[in-house]
C-alpha positions as CSV (number, residue, x, y, z in Angstrom):
1,M,-11.8,-48.3,227.3
2,A,-14.2,-46.3,225.3
3,T,-17.1,-44.4,226.8
4,L,-20.7,-44.7,225.4
5,N,-23.4,-42.4,226.4
6,L,-26.9,-43.7,225.9
7,R,-30.3,-41.9,225.8
8,I,-32.9,-44.4,226.8
9,S,-36.6,-43.9,227.9
10,D,-37.6,-43.7,231.5
11,F,-39.2,-47.1,231.2
12,D,-36.0,-48.7,229.9
13,N,-34.0,-47.0,232.5
14,S,-36.3,-48.4,235.2
15,V,-35.9,-51.9,233.7
16,L,-32.2,-51.6,233.6
17,E,-32.0,-50.3,237.2
18,S,-34.3,-53.2,238.3
19,L,-32.1,-55.7,236.6
20,A,-29.0,-54.3,238.1
21,D,-30.6,-54.4,241.6
22,S,-31.9,-57.9,241.2
23,T,-28.7,-59.4,239.8
24,G,-26.1,-57.4,241.7
25,R,-24.5,-56.5,238.5
26,S,-23.6,-53.1,237.1
27,K,-25.8,-51.4,234.4
28,T,-22.6,-51.3,232.3
29,S,-22.1,-55.1,232.5
30,L,-25.7,-55.7,231.6
31,V,-25.6,-53.4,228.5
32,I,-22.3,-55.0,227.4
33,E,-23.7,-58.5,227.8
34,A,-26.9,-57.5,225.7
35,I,-24.7,-56.0,222.9
36,R,-22.6,-59.1,222.8
37,N,-25.6,-61.5,222.8
38,L,-27.3,-59.5,220.0
39,N,-24.1,-59.8,218.0
40,I,-24.0,-63.6,218.5
41,E,-27.7,-63.9,217.5
42,L,-27.2,-61.8,214.4
43,N,-24.1,-63.9,213.3
44,E,-26.0,-67.1,213.9
45,E,-29.0,-65.9,211.8
46,S,-26.8,-65.0,208.9
47,G,-25.3,-68.4,208.9
48,V,-21.9,-66.9,208.4
49,T,-19.2,-66.9,211.0
50,R,-16.2,-64.7,210.4
51,L,-13.0,-65.5,212.1
52,S,-12.5,-61.8,213.2
53,S,-16.0,-61.9,214.8
54,F,-15.4,-65.2,216.5
55,S,-12.0,-64.0,217.7
56,S,-13.6,-60.7,219.1
57,I,-16.3,-62.7,220.8
58,F,-13.9,-65.2,222.3
59,K,-11.6,-62.5,223.7
60,A,-14.6,-60.6,225.1
61,R,-16.0,-63.7,226.8
62,N,-12.7,-65.1,228.1
63,G,-10.7,-61.9,228.7
64,P,-7.2,-61.2,227.7
65,P,-4.7,-64.1,227.4
66,S,-3.0,-65.0,230.6
67,S,0.8,-64.9,230.7
């Protein structure tokens, strides 16, 4: 898994920490969900769905295939 270092404002960090505390989720999972949701929104706005995008989103939401 790749690592991403983010620089965010103190305010955004406080919001992220508050969300993590109130939801019981990790900050990482919240950021990943936000990235995926933005990707979905942008693809819907463009009116174009690419198979590769759909496949990536499907895998991300459903996890790896089970054996």
